[in-house]
Each structure stands twice: as C-alpha cells, then as structure tokens.
ROMI-529489 format. One record per atom (N, C-alpha, C, O): z, y, x. Coordinates in steps of 0.05 Angstrom, whole numbers, plus 5000, padded with zeros to 4 digits. Example, Ala and Ser with C-alpha at 12.3 -4.5 7.8 and 13.67 -1.06 7.14 Angstrom:
BEGIN
   zz   yy   xx
 5156 4886 5264
 5156 4910 5246
 5156 4934 5264
 5169 4934 5285
 5142 4955 5257
 5143 4979 5273
 5157 5001 5258
 5161 5023 5268
//
This chain:
BEGIN
   zz   yy   xx
 5418 7346 1829
 5433 7372 1842
 5417 7397 1824
 5422 7421 1828
 5401 7389 1806
 5386 7411 1794
 5406 7424 1776
 5403 7448 1770
 5426 7410 1768
 5448 7428 1745
 5466 7437 1760
 5483 7445 1745
 5473 7441 1785
 5490 7452 1798
 5491 7486 1797
 5473 7500 1803
 5517 7494 1787
 5519 7517 1791
 5522 7532 1812
 5533 7520 1830
 5515 7557 1819
 5512 7571 1845
 5545 7575 1852
 5552 7573 1875
 5562 7579 1835
 5584 7589 1840
 5605 7565 1852
 5624 7570 1867
 5600 7541 1842
 5607 7512 1846
 5597 7505 1875
 5612 7495 1893
 5574 7510 1878
 5566 7503 1909
 5579 7515 1928
 5587 7503 1947
 5582 7546 1924
 5586 7560 1943
 5617 7557 1946
 5626 7562 1968
 5633 7550 1927
 5663 7546 1924
 5667 7517 1950
 5684 7516 1968
 5648 7500 1943
 5653 7478 1950
 5641 7481 1981
 5657 7474 1997
 5620 7488 1990
 5610 7495 2012
 5631 7511 2035
 5635 7503 2058
 5640 7532 2023
 5658 7547 2038
 5685 7539 2041
 5700 7541 2060
 5689 7526 2014
 5718 7513 2016
 5722 7497 2035
 5740 7502 2051
 5702 7470 2037
 5705 7453 2057
 5699 7458 2082
 5705 7441 2099
 5686 7484 2090
 5685 7496 2116
 5715 7501 2125
 5724 7495 2147
 5731 7515 2103
 5755 7533 2112
 5774 7502 2120
 5784 7495 2141
 5772 7493 2102
 5789 7462 2101
 5788 7447 2129
 5808 7442 2143
 5764 7441 2137
 5757 7432 2163
 5758 7453 2190
 5747 7449 2211
 5772 7474 2186
 5775 7495 2204
 5742 7504 2211
 5732 7502 2234
 5730 7512 2192
 5706 7524 2194
 5684 7509 2202
 5662 7521 2205
 5686 7478 2208
 5666 7466 2223
 5666 7463 2251
 5659 7444 2264
 5674 7483 2258
 5681 7495 2289
 5659 7479 2307
 5635 7483 2302
 5666 7461 2326
 5656 7457 2356
 5626 7444 2350
 5608 7449 2366
 5622 7428 2330
 5598 7413 2332
 5577 7436 2316
 5552 7434 2319
 5585 7449 2304
 5566 7469 2283
 5557 7487 2311
 5533 7489 2318
 5575 7498 2323
 5573 7518 2347
 5557 7506 2371
 5545 7521 2386
 5558 7475 2374
 5548 7461 2399
 5521 7462 2391
 5503 7465 2408
 5516 7460 2363
 5481 7459 2359
 5465 7486 2361
 5442 7488 2369
 5479 7505 2354
 5472 7533 2355
 5467 7540 2385
 5447 7552 2391
 5481 7534 2401
 5483 7534 2431
 5460 7521 2446
 5447 7532 2464
 5455 7497 2437
 5437 7477 2444
 5408 7486 2437
 5389 7482 2452
 5407 7498 2414
 5380 7511 2406
 5377 7539 2420
 5354 7542 2429
 5394 7557 2423
 5388 7581 2434
 5383 7573 2463
 5369 7590 2474
 5391 7551 2479
 5390 7546 2502
 5356 7538 2507
 5342 7547 2524
 5350 7520 2490
 5324 7506 2485
 5302 7529 2491
 5288 7531 2511
 5304 7545 2467
 5290 7567 2470
 5283 7588 2489
 5260 7597 2493
 5308 7593 2502
 5308 7608 2529
 5296 7594 2546
 5283 7607 2563
 5297 7563 2549
 5277 7553 2563
 5254 7549 2563
 5242 7546 2584
 5242 7549 2535
 5214 7554 2526
 5207 7579 2532
 5184 7579 2541
 5220 7609 2531
 5215 7634 2542
 5210 7639 2571
 5196 7655 2582
 5228 7618 2581
 5220 7620 2614
 5198 7611 2625
 5188 7620 2646
 5189 7592 2612
 5167 7571 2616
 5140 7590 2608
 5117 7590 2618
 5148 7602 2590
 5120 7618 2577
 5114 7643 2594
 5091 7651 2599
 5143 7657 2605
 5141 7680 2623
 5125 7675 2648
 5112 7692 2660
 5127 7644 2656
 5118 7638 2683
 5088 7633 2685
 5076 7632 2706
 5077 7630 2659
 5047 7632 2664
 5026 7655 2664
 5013 7668 2647
 5027 7656 2686
 5010 7682 2690
 4984 7681 2679
 4974 7703 2675
 4968 7659 2673
 4942 7652 2661
 4943 7663 2627
 4924 7674 2615
 4967 7657 2618
 4972 7668 2591
 4970 7699 2591
 4952 7712 2579
 4989 7708 2606
 4993 7742 2605
 4962 7758 2608
 4954 7779 2598
 4948 7738 2625
 4919 7756 2636
 4903 7753 2611
 4890 7772 2601
 4904 7725 2598
 4889 7721 2576
 4896 7743 2550
 4879 7753 2535
 4921 7747 2548
 4933 7765 2521
 4921 7792 2528
 4910 7806 2511
 4924 7799 2554
 4916 7825 2567
 4891 7834 2561
 4886 7856 2552
 4870 7810 2566
 4841 7821 2560
 4838 7826 2530
 4824 7843 2519
 4858 7803 2514
 4848 7810 2485
 4864 7830 2473
 4862 7833 2448
 4883 7847 2489
 4894 7868 2479
 4918 7866 2467
 4930 7886 2458
 4926 7841 2466
 4953 7830 2453
 4977 7838 2471
 4979 7837 2495
 4996 7847 2454
 5021 7856 2466
 5044 7832 2467
 5043 7814 2451
 5060 7833 2484
 5081 7812 2483
 5104 7822 2472
 5108 7846 2477
 5122 7810 2459
 5118 7787 2457
 5104 7774 2433
 5098 7786 2413
 5099 7746 2439
 5085 7730 2422
 5103 7727 2396
 5127 7721 2398
 5094 7730 2376
 5110 7731 2354
 5103 7703 2333
 5080 7698 2326
 5126 7688 2326
 5121 7662 2313
 5140 7664 2290
 5163 7656 2288
 5123 7676 2269
 5141 7667 2242
 5132 7637 2231
 5117 7622 2242
 5146 7635 2208
 5142 7609 2199
 5120 7601 2191
 5112 7578 2194
 5104 7624 2176
 5081 7617 2170
 5059 7606 2190
 5043 7588 2188
 5067 7627 2214
 5043 7616 2240
 5050 7592 2253
 5037 7583 2272
 5076 7578 2242
 5087 7555 2258
 5076 7533 2243
 5066 7513 2253
 5081 7538 2212
 5067 7519 2196
 5037 7515 2198
 5027 7493 2194
 5026 7532 2203
 4995 7534 2207
 4990 7516 2230
 4978 7494 2230
 5001 7529 2252
 4994 7516 2279
 4995 7482 2278
 4979 7466 2287
 5017 7477 2265
 5027 7450 2262
 5011 7430 2245
 5007 7406 2250
 5000 7446 2218
 4983 7429 2204
 4959 7431 2212
 4947 7410 2209
 4941 7453 2224
 4910 7450 2234
 4909 7476 2249
 4916 7498 2240
 4898 7473 2273
 4898 7501 2287
 4872 7514 2277
 4869 7538 2283
 4855 7504 2265
 4835 7522 2250
 4843 7536 2230
 4836 7559 2225
 4859 7522 2216
 4880 7541 2190
 4889 7564 2207
 4883 7588 2202
 4904 7557 2228
 4920 7576 2240
 4901 7603 2248
 4906 7626 2243
 4880 7592 2261
 4860 7615 2268
 4849 7631 2250
 4843 7655 2252
 4847 7612 2228
 4826 7634 2202
 4847 7650 2192
 4840 7673 2188
 4875 7644 2186
 4890 7660 2173
 4903 7681 2187
 4918 7696 2175
 4895 7684 2221
 4911 7702 2231
 4903 7727 2227
 4878 7728 2230
 4913 7747 2221
 4908 7774 2216
 4890 7770 2186
 4881 7791 2177
 4887 7751 2173
 4875 7751 2150
 4886 7772 2122
 4908 7766 2112
 4878 7785 2115
 4890 7798 2090
 4882 7787 2063
 4864 7795 2049
 4898 7765 2058
 4887 7754 2030
 4890 7766 2008
 4913 7777 2007
 4873 7770 1985
 4874 7784 1965
 4899 7769 1943
 4896 7745 1937
 4920 7784 1935
 4938 7776 1922
 4933 7764 1896
 4922 7777 1878
 4942 7734 1892
 4939 7721 1867
 4963 7718 1847
 4987 7721 1854
 4956 7712 1823
 4976 7710 1804
 5005 7699 1819
 5025 7713 1821
 5000 7672 1828
 5021 7656 1841
 5037 7675 1859
 5060 7681 1855
 5025 7683 1877
 5034 7701 1902
 5050 7727 1887
 5072 7733 1898
 5044 7741 1867
 5058 7763 1857
 5077 7755 1843
 5097 7769 1841
 5075 7730 1829
 5106 7724 1812
 5128 7719 1830
 5151 7726 1827
 5115 7706 1852
 5139 7699 1875
 5149 7723 1878
 5173 7720 1875
 5143 7748 1884
 5148 7769 1899
 5169 7785 1874
 5189 7797 1880
 5156 7781 1843
 5179 7790 1826
 5200 7770 1827
 5224 7776 1828
 5193 7750 1827
 5226 7733 1830
 5247 7742 1849
 5270 7745 1843
 5235 7745 1874
 5248 7752 1892
 5266 7781 1887
 5290 7785 1893
 5249 7799 1873
 5264 7816 1868
 5279 7819 1840
 5290 7840 1835
 5279 7798 1822
 5298 7795 1806
 5323 7784 1811
 5344 7786 1798
 5316 7768 1836
 5345 7753 1847
 5358 7778 1861
 5382 7783 1860
 5339 7792 1872
 5361 7814 1888
 5372 7830 1868
 5395 7837 1873
 5362 7840 1844
 5373 7852 1824
 5399 7836 1804
 5416 7847 1790
 5396 7807 1808
 5418 7798 1796
 5441 7792 1812
 5463 7788 1802
 5435 7792 1839
 5455 7797 1864
 5469 7824 1862
 5493 7826 1858
 5456 7840 1864
 5466 7869 1870
 5475 7884 1846
 5494 7900 1848
 5463 7881 1823
 5464 7901 1805
 5467 7888 1776
 5470 7902 1756
 5466 7863 1773
 5465 7845 1746
 5447 7838 1735
 5426 7841 1748
 5444 7825 1705
 5422 7818 1701
 5400 7833 1695
 5405 7857 1691
 5379 7827 1693
 5352 7840 1689
 5349 7849 1655
 5344 7832 1638
 5353 7873 1650
 5341 7875 1616
 5311 7876 1610
 5302 7868 1589
 5296 7885 1627
 5269 7891 1619
 5252 7882 1640
 5248 7897 1659
 5242 7862 1640
 5230 7848 1663
 5209 7862 1680
 5209 7862 1705
 5187 7874 1661
 5165 7893 1672
 5181 7916 1677
 5182 7922 1701
 5196 7934 1660
 5203 7960 1664
 5222 7961 1692
 5218 7976 1711
 5238 7944 1690
 5258 7939 1712
 5245 7933 1739
 5254 7942 1760
 5222 7915 1736
 5211 7914 1760
 5192 7937 1770
 5185 7936 1794
 5184 7955 1756
 5170 7977 1761
 5188 7994 1772
 5180 8009 1790
 5218 7997 1763
 5235 8021 1766
 5243 8010 1802
 5247 8025 1821
 5245 7982 1801
 5254 7973 1831
 5236 7978 1852
 5240 7984 1875
 5211 7974 1839
 5194 7979 1864
 5185 8008 1866
 5174 8015 1886
 5190 8025 1847
 5179 8055 1850
 5205 8067 1869
 5203 8086 1885
 5230 8052 1865
 5250 8062 1884
 5243 8059 1915
 5248 8076 1932
 5229 8033 1919
 5218 8020 1939
 5195 8028 1957
 5187 8022 1980
 5187 8046 1937
 5153 8060 1944
 5139 8034 1955
 5128 8033 1977
 5141 8011 1932
 5122 7995 1938
 5097 7994 1922
 5093 7975 1907
 5075 8022 1927
 5062 8027 1909
 5039 7999 1905
 5030 7990 1883
 5033 7990 1929
 5008 7965 1920
 5020 7947 1905
 5004 7936 1889
 5046 7937 1903
 5057 7920 1880
 5059 7930 1854
 5059 7915 1835
 5061 7951 1852
 5066 7969 1828
 5033 7970 1815
 5028 7968 1791
 5017 7973 1832
 4991 7971 1820
 4984 7945 1807
 4976 7942 1784
 4989 7926 1826
 4985 7895 1815
 5002 7891 1785
 4991 7881 1766
 5029 7901 1784
 5048 7895 1763
 5033 7905 1736
 5032 7892 1715
 5020 7936 1740
 5005 7947 1717
 4984 7926 1709
 4983 7918 1685
 4965 7914 1733
 4943 7897 1732
 4950 7871 1711
 4937 7863 1692
 4972 7861 1721
 4981 7833 1709
 4997 7831 1681
 4999 7814 1663
 5007 7853 1684
 5027 7857 1662
 5015 7865 1634
 5029 7865 1614
 4988 7870 1633
 4977 7875 1607
 4968 7851 1591
 4962 7852 1567
 4968 7827 1609
 4965 7798 1599
 4990 7786 1589
 5008 7781 1604
 4990 7782 1562
 5016 7774 1546
 5026 7750 1562
 5050 7750 1566
 5011 7730 1573
 5019 7706 1576
 5031 7711 1604
 5048 7694 1610
 5027 7730 1623
 5034 7741 1650
 5062 7754 1639
 5083 7747 1650
 5062 7770 1620
 5090 7789 1616
 5108 7770 1607
 5131 7772 1616
 5104 7753 1591
 5123 7728 1583
 5133 7708 1610
 5157 7702 1611
 5115 7701 1628
 5125 7693 1646
 5144 7705 1661
 5166 7693 1666
 5139 7730 1671
 5154 7758 1685
 5182 7755 1663
 5203 7760 1674
 5183 7748 1638
 5208 7748 1623
 5221 7731 1627
 5245 7736 1628
 5212 7703 1633
 5222 7675 1638
 5238 7679 1663
 5262 7673 1666
 5219 7693 1685
 5226 7688 1713
 5256 7710 1717
 5274 7705 1733
 5257 7732 1702
 5274 7753 1705
 5298 7733 1696
 5317 7729 1712
 5299 7720 1669
 5319 7710 1656
 5331 7687 1672
 5355 7681 1672
 5310 7675 1686
 5321 7657 1702
 5343 7663 1732
 5361 7648 1741
 5333 7690 1743
 5351 7698 1761
 5381 7704 1753
 5400 7708 1768
 5383 7703 1725
 5418 7709 1721
 5434 7683 1738
 5458 7683 1741
 5420 7666 1745
 5432 7642 1762
 5448 7658 1781
 5471 7651 1784
 5439 7681 1796
 5452 7697 1818
 5471 7718 1813
 5479 7731 1832
 5479 7723 1789
 5495 7745 1787
 5525 7738 1785
 5533 7715 1780
 5540 7757 1787
 5573 7751 1795
 5579 7738 1817
 5599 7724 1817
 5564 7741 1839
 5568 7732 1864
 5583 7744 1884
 5586 7734 1907
 5592 7766 1876
 5603 7789 1894
 5626 7779 1914
 5628 7788 1937
 5645 7758 1902
 5663 7753 1923
 5654 7738 1950
 5670 7735 1968
 5625 7728 1950
 5619 7715 1968
 5596 7736 1987
 5583 7726 2005
 5595 7760 1981
 5578 7778 2001
 5555 7772 1998
 5547 7762 2018
 5538 7775 1981
 5510 7768 1978
 5495 7792 1995
 5502 7815 1998
 5472 7780 2004
 5454 7801 2012
 5424 7788 2011
 5418 7765 2017
 5407 7811 2002
 5380 7800 1990
 5358 7806 2014
 5360 7827 2027
 5341 7792 2016
 5320 7794 2038
 5327 7799 2060
 5325 7823 2066
 5338 7783 2080
 5355 7792 2103
 5338 7785 2127
 5331 7762 2133
 5334 7804 2140
 5312 7795 2169
 5331 7787 2189
 5353 7796 2195
 5317 7765 2199
 5335 7755 2224
 5305 7750 2245
 5281 7750 2238
 5314 7746 2268
 5298 7747 2295
 5310 7745 2316
 5332 7756 2317
 5300 7731 2342
 5311 7731 2368
 5286 7737 2382
 5263 7735 2374
 5295 7745 2408
 5263 7744 2429
 5275 7728 2458
 5297 7731 2469
 5255 7713 2464
 5267 7698 2495
 5247 7705 2509
 5224 7701 2502
 5255 7718 2537
 5244 7723 2555
 5221 7745 2551
 5199 7744 2562
 5229 7761 2536
 5207 7784 2525
 5175 7770 2522
 5154 7781 2521
 5180 7743 2522
 5152 7731 2520
 5145 7721 2484
 5125 7724 2470
 5169 7709 2479
 5168 7694 2451
 5190 7704 2431
 5214 7703 2437
 5178 7713 2407
 5192 7724 2386
 5189 7715 2365
 5168 7714 2352
 5221 7704 2357
 5217 7689 2328
 5230 7702 2306
 5255 7707 2306
 5212 7710 2285
 5223 7728 2259
 5221 7712 2229
 5206 7693 2225
 5236 7721 2213
 5236 7712 2185
 5256 7733 2168
 5271 7752 2177
 5251 7723 2142
 5267 7739 2126
 5277 7719 2105
 5262 7704 2092
 5300 7720 2102
 5317 7696 2085
 5320 7713 2058
 5330 7736 2056
 5309 7699 2040
 5312 7712 2012
 5347 7716 2002
 5355 7736 1990
 5361 7698 2008
 5391 7706 1998
 5410 7701 2021
 5403 7682 2035
 5429 7711 2028
 5452 7705 2049
 5475 7709 2037
 5479 7732 2028
 5496 7687 2034
 5519 7692 2036
 5539 7695 2050
 5543 7676 2066
 5557 7715 2052
 5576 7710 2076
 5565 7715 2098
 5546 7731 2097
 5574 7705 2126
 5564 7712 2153
 5582 7731 2167
 5597 7746 2155
 5582 7732 2196
 5599 7749 2213
 5612 7774 2198
 5596 7787 2185
 5629 7780 2198
 5644 7801 2190
 5646 7802 2160
 5650 7824 2150
 5645 7779 2141
 5647 7783 2119
 5669 7771 2109
 5674 7774 2085
 5686 7754 2125
 5708 7734 2123
 5698 7701 2114
 5712 7682 2108
 5673 7703 2115
 5661 7679 2099
 5640 7666 2122
 5629 7679 2140
 5639 7640 2118
 5613 7629 2138
 5590 7632 2124
 5590 7633 2099
 5569 7634 2140
 5548 7637 2124
 5528 7619 2108
 5521 7598 2119
 5518 7623 2085
 5501 7608 2071
 5480 7620 2059
 5481 7642 2048
 5454 7602 2062
 5428 7613 2061
 5416 7598 2032
 5425 7576 2026
 5400 7609 2018
 5385 7600 1997
 5359 7616 1994
 5359 7640 1990
 5337 7600 1997
 5309 7606 1994
 5299 7600 1971
 5299 7578 1961
 5287 7629 1957
 5279 7629 1934
 5251 7617 1931
 5237 7619 1950
 5239 7602 1906
 5214 7594 1905
 5206 7593 1878
 5219 7578 1864
 5184 7608 1865
 5172 7610 1838
 5169 7583 1829
 5178 7578 1806
 5154 7563 1845
 5139 7543 1832
 5156 7518 1845
 5179 7518 1855
 5139 7497 1841
 5152 7468 1856
 5157 7475 1882
 5145 7488 1898
 5181 7459 1881
 5188 7459 1911
 5171 7434 1927
 5167 7412 1915
 5162 7438 1956
 5143 7427 1971
 5154 7422 1996
 5172 7437 2003
 5145 7402 2014
 5158 7394 2037
 5154 7417 2052
 5172 7423 2068
 5133 7433 2051
 5132 7459 2071
 5159 7481 2061
 5167 7497 2077
 5166 7479 2041
 5189 7496 2033
 5214 7489 2043
 5231 7507 2047
 5220 7458 2050
 5244 7454 2064
 5240 7458 2092
 5259 7465 2105
 5210 7454 2107
 5211 7463 2133
 5219 7494 2134
 5233 7505 2151
 5204 7508 2110
 5212 7537 2118
 5241 7544 2126
 5248 7559 2145
 5261 7526 2098
 5294 7535 2109
 5297 7526 2125
 5310 7541 2140
 5293 7504 2135
 5302 7490 2164
 5301 7514 2190
 5319 7520 2206
 5269 7525 2188
 5268 7551 2208
 5281 7573 2201
 5281 7590 2219
 5295 7581 2177
 5318 7597 2175
 5342 7593 2183
 5357 7610 2194
 5350 7567 2176
 5372 7559 2189
 5376 7560 2220
 5398 7566 2230
 5351 7552 2234
 5353 7560 2259
 5354 7585 2273
 5360 7588 2297
 5344 7612 2251
 5339 7638 2259
 5372 7642 2254
 5382 7659 2269
 5390 7627 2233
 5412 7643 2233
 5432 7635 2247
 5453 7647 2248
 5428 7609 2261
 5441 7598 2283
 5440 7613 2301
 5461 7620 2312
 5414 7622 2311
 5410 7642 2336
 5425 7671 2333
 5437 7683 2351
 5423 7678 2310
 5430 7707 2305
 5464 7706 2306
 5479 7719 2321
 5471 7688 2287
 5502 7683 2286
 5520 7669 2310
 5544 7672 2311
 5506 7656 2326
 5514 7639 2346
 5532 7609 2338
 5544 7592 2352
 5526 7613 2307
 5539 7589 2300
 5519 7577 2276
 5508 7595 2263
 5514 7555 2269
 5509 7546 2247
 5513 7559 2220
 5535 7570 2217
 5495 7559 2199
 5502 7567 2178
 5520 7543 2161
 5516 7519 2168
 5539 7547 2141
 5558 7526 2131
 5540 7513 2107
 5547 7491 2099
 5523 7522 2098
 5498 7509 2079
 5475 7522 2075
 5473 7544 2086
 5455 7511 2060
 5431 7521 2057
 5423 7503 2037
 5429 7480 2035
 5405 7520 2018
 5391 7512 1990
 5368 7519 1985
 5365 7543 1990
 5346 7505 1976
 5326 7518 1963
 5333 7516 1930
 5346 7499 1918
 5320 7538 1920
 5324 7541 1886
 5295 7551 1879
 5280 7565 1891
 5294 7539 1854
 5271 7548 1840
 5276 7546 1809
 5293 7530 1801
 5261 7561 1791
 5271 7563 1766
 5271 7534 1747
 5287 7527 1730
 5248 7522 1756
 5248 7492 1747
 5264 7473 1756
 5274 7458 1740
 5269 7473 1783
 5282 7453 1796
 5311 7461 1794
 5325 7443 1784
 5325 7486 1801
 5353 7489 1808
 5356 7488 1833
 5339 7488 1851
 5380 7487 1835
 5393 7484 1870
 5392 7463 1879
 5405 7444 1870
 5375 7461 1899
 5373 7436 1919
 5384 7441 1947
 5374 7453 1966
 5408 7430 1945
 5420 7436 1975
 5405 7415 1998
 5397 7393 1991
 5404 7425 2026
 5394 7410 2047
 5415 7404 2064
 5435 7418 2061
 5415 7386 2080
 5430 7377 2101
 5430 7396 2125
 5411 7395 2141
 5451 7413 2128
 5445 7432 2154
 5446 7422 2181
 5431 7431 2199
 5464 7401 2186
 5465 7387 2212
 5441 7376 2217
 5431 7359 2202
 5431 7384 2241
 5408 7376 2253
 5382 7390 2246
 5361 7383 2256
 5385 7408 2229
 5365 7422 2220
 5358 7445 2238
 5334 7450 2236
 5372 7461 2256
 5366 7482 2273
 5351 7467 2299
 5336 7479 2314
 5358 7437 2302
 5347 7424 2319
 5316 7416 2314
 5299 7421 2332
 5308 7404 2290
 5282 7395 2285
 5267 7421 2283
 5244 7423 2292
 5282 7442 2270
 5264 7468 2266
 5253 7482 2296
 5231 7492 2298
 5270 7482 2314
 5267 7486 2343
 5245 7468 2352
 5227 7478 2365
 5246 7449 2348
 5222 7424 2365
 5194 7432 2349
 5174 7434 2363
 5192 7437 2324
 5171 7449 2307
 5162 7475 2318
 5138 7479 2321
 5182 7495 2326
 5169 7524 2344
 5156 7512 2375
 5134 7516 2383
 5175 7496 2387
 5159 7486 2411
 5136 7472 2413
 5119 7476 2430
 5133 7454 2395
 5105 7446 2394
 5084 7465 2385
 5061 7460 2393
 5089 7486 2369
 5071 7506 2352
 5061 7526 2378
 5038 7532 2384
 5086 7535 2391
 5080 7549 2416
 5067 7538 2439
 5056 7553 2455
 5068 7510 2443
 5051 7499 2464
 5020 7497 2458
 5003 7500 2475
 5016 7492 2429
 4994 7494 2416
 4986 7519 2415
 4962 7518 2422
 4994 7543 2411
 4985 7566 2412
 4969 7577 2440
 4947 7587 2442
 4990 7571 2460
 4985 7572 2488
 4958 7563 2494
 4940 7578 2503
 4955 7539 2489
 4935 7523 2498
 4908 7536 2484
 4888 7536 2498
 4907 7543 2467
 4884 7557 2450
 4876 7583 2460
 4854 7593 2461
 4905 7597 2469
 4902 7628 2485
 4886 7624 2519
 4874 7641 2533
 4891 7593 2524
 4883 7587 2550
 4855 7576 2546
 4841 7572 2566
 4847 7573 2527
 4809 7567 2521
 4806 7540 2512
 4782 7533 2511
 4824 7524 2506
 4822 7490 2491
 4811 7501 2471
 4812 7525 2466
 4796 7480 2455
 4778 7485 2437
 4796 7475 2410
 4809 7454 2413
 4798 7488 2387
 4813 7483 2366
 4813 7455 2351
 4791 7444 2346
 4835 7443 2344
 4834 7414 2333
 4838 7420 2303
 4856 7434 2295
 4814 7407 2283
 4820 7408 2261
 4823 7385 2246
 4808 7365 2243
 4846 7391 2234
 4865 7370 2218
 4860 7369 2187
 4875 7381 2173
 4843 7357 2178
 4838 7361 2145
 4870 7347 2127
 4882 7326 2131
 4874 7366 2113
 4893 7359 2090
 4895 7371 2068
 4874 7382 2060
 4925 7373 2047
 4922 7389 2028
 4917 7414 2033
 4906 7429 2016
 4927 7424 2060
 4926 7455 2062
 4895 7464 2065
 4889 7488 2064
 4882 7451 2067
 4849 7460 2061
 4841 7473 2040
 4820 7486 2038
 4859 7468 2021
 4843 7481 2000
 4857 7518 1994
 4849 7533 1976
 4878 7523 2014
 4883 7548 2025
 4877 7560 2041
 4886 7582 2047
 4856 7545 2055
 4848 7560 2085
 4824 7580 2078
 4809 7576 2059
 4823 7599 2092
 4801 7618 2092
 4776 7605 2100
 4754 7609 2088
 4779 7593 2115
 4753 7578 2129
 4743 7552 2121
 4731 7535 2135
 4751 7553 2095
 4743 7522 2081
 4713 7519 2077
 4703 7497 2083
 4697 7539 2068
 4673 7536 2066
 4656 7525 2088
 4640 7506 2086
 4662 7540 2112
 4656 7536 2130
 4659 7513 2154
 4642 7506 2171
 4685 7504 2149
 4697 7481 2161
 4681 7453 2161
 4674 7443 2139
 4675 7441 2183
 4662 7415 2182
 4682 7395 2173
 4670 7375 2166
 4702 7393 2171
 4721 7376 2169
 4733 7377 2137
 4741 7356 2126
 4735 7399 2125
 4750 7411 2100
 4750 7390 2082
 4771 7385 2069
 4725 7376 2079
 4721 7355 2049
 4732 7329 2066
 4735 7311 2051
 4739 7323 2092
 4751 7294 2098
 4774 7285 2086
 4779 7261 2086
 4789 7302 2075
 4817 7296 2062
 4809 7291 2032
 4794 7305 2018
 4821 7265 2022
 4819 7263 1993
 4842 7260 1982
 4854 7239 1985
 4854 7282 1966
 4885 7281 1960
 4884 7259 1937
 4865 7254 1923
 4910 7248 1939
 4918 7232 1925
 4930 7240 1899
 4940 7222 1884
 4930 7266 1892
 4940 7276 1871
 4919 7295 1860
 4911 7314 1873
 4912 7289 1838
 4893 7302 1825
 4897 7333 1825
 4880 7349 1831
 4930 7342 1815
 4926 7372 1820
 4923 7384 1843
 4923 7409 1840
 4920 7376 1868
 4915 7381 1889
 4887 7382 1894
 4880 7385 1917
 4873 7380 1879
 4843 7383 1884
 4833 7412 1873
 4809 7418 1875
//
C-alpha cells in the first residue's frame, strides 16, 4: 500500500461507498452501538458518589477528559499515566518535526505545495500566533541537517495537494461527553468529506516517523470519535508517513475495539482515584516515561530491538 496514491484511494473508498448505497445499515449500527456503550459507561460513572467526592477533594472538575494519549498511557502502565499527567515535556526535535509536518500537510491541502520549508512554516505559525513554535523553529533551523530535514518533510507533503473535490479539512477537533462525567476528545490530522459535504467521511492520521502499533490504536480511537460525532462510521481511514506512504486500516470493528479500550482505561482511572495503588507494567514505553529514573520496575523490560534501547 506504500505506493498507493491518495487520489486513487479516496476515489476507491468513496466510490465503493456510493456503489453500496454508502455502506448504510452496518456502518450506522456500529456507530449506534458504540454511542450506547459509552453512554452506559457515563451513567455508571455518574452513579459513583465516592468518585465525585474524591475528585471534589482534589479540586478536579467534571467531566473527566480522556484523550487518546491518556487512554494509551493508562492501558500501557498506570505509573506512566500518573507520571505524564500534567507533565510539560520539553520539546524534542522529533516532536517538533511532527508539528512541522502537520503544518506542511495542512498547507498542501488548503493552499498547495510549500515553496520554502522554513520561511513558509514561519509565516504559517506567525498567522496562527504560535509563538513558542516559532522560537523552536528559529532554534532548530540553524542546524543545516534540521533545515534539510524540514525541506524533505515539506516536499513529502505534496502528497496531499489537489484534493479539493473531497472537501479536505486539517486538524479537525472531535469530541463527545457522556453523563456530564466522561469526555472523549481528539484532533484528527486530516478529514475528507463528512456530513454536509456530499461525501462520506475519510480520516488520515499523519506521522513523521516509523509507524508503530500505538499509531494504529490512535487512528481507531479517532474512527470511534468520528462515529460518535457523525452518528455513522467513516468510509475509510489510513495512516500516512513520508517513509511508509499510505497505510489503510479496516474501519469495520475499529470503533468497537477503541470503545473497549476506553472502557478499560476509564475503569483503571476510577480505581486509581478511589485509592487503589498503581500497577507498574514495564515495557518499551519506559524509555519515554518521566518517572523512569525513580521507577522500581523500569529496567525489568529488555527490548528485543536494539534501537529501542
């Protein structure tokens, strides 16, 4: 799939939906089931008086907000989730180049190819008043290797040009609240179509580096959010990175699996708020954890991949 052109994939995905009458009942049924399951979870949380008292004592306002990263961390290691909560991590080059690629893709979708990787990025972020990112840009871009990398990233974003017929939008926020207790939030890098456009929705999540299992879980989380927002499943979804190209995922069942992932994470979060000791689960995520240096189990995991050390 790495060599699949975006236009071909969109035409195939949207065209097959139309040929099948937009996928109809089965897609809508999964969206309804997911909405019902999360509404049930919201009611369960709303009935937990002790949870409300615990949150009130801590000065935490409802609803509890579960974004993809929080869900991912809770299910990977509760120690990681607690260590990362409210942690303001210093921006690394890897994090920065991901933000830059998102902006290059948005430029490709809405304005066309990027001409000057550094200059155009500075202009985009100035217009958006992203002052902290501009400071980082000025710091990183003085390194010739970083400037060259930005040029390559900008060139790769040409993949997303000339997509106007499918009504593209960049960095689309999605969310839903259940029982005024549970709030699910996320931001999809690229959405084509959707209600009111004449096309079924198609999601693309952009990654600047190698694709990992967590990225596929993140995309399924966004499929779930789209199903909740649109009251029907997206027609298609894919990950894209400059090195890998377009990698579609099976949409059917994605919202179900993402919902159960949220249910498990919410249960763990509630138990922690009610006083249960955190479970520590060592894994490759330890290398990203703010508590790695002090965690008694951080070195229990031996990576089978040298590059993960």
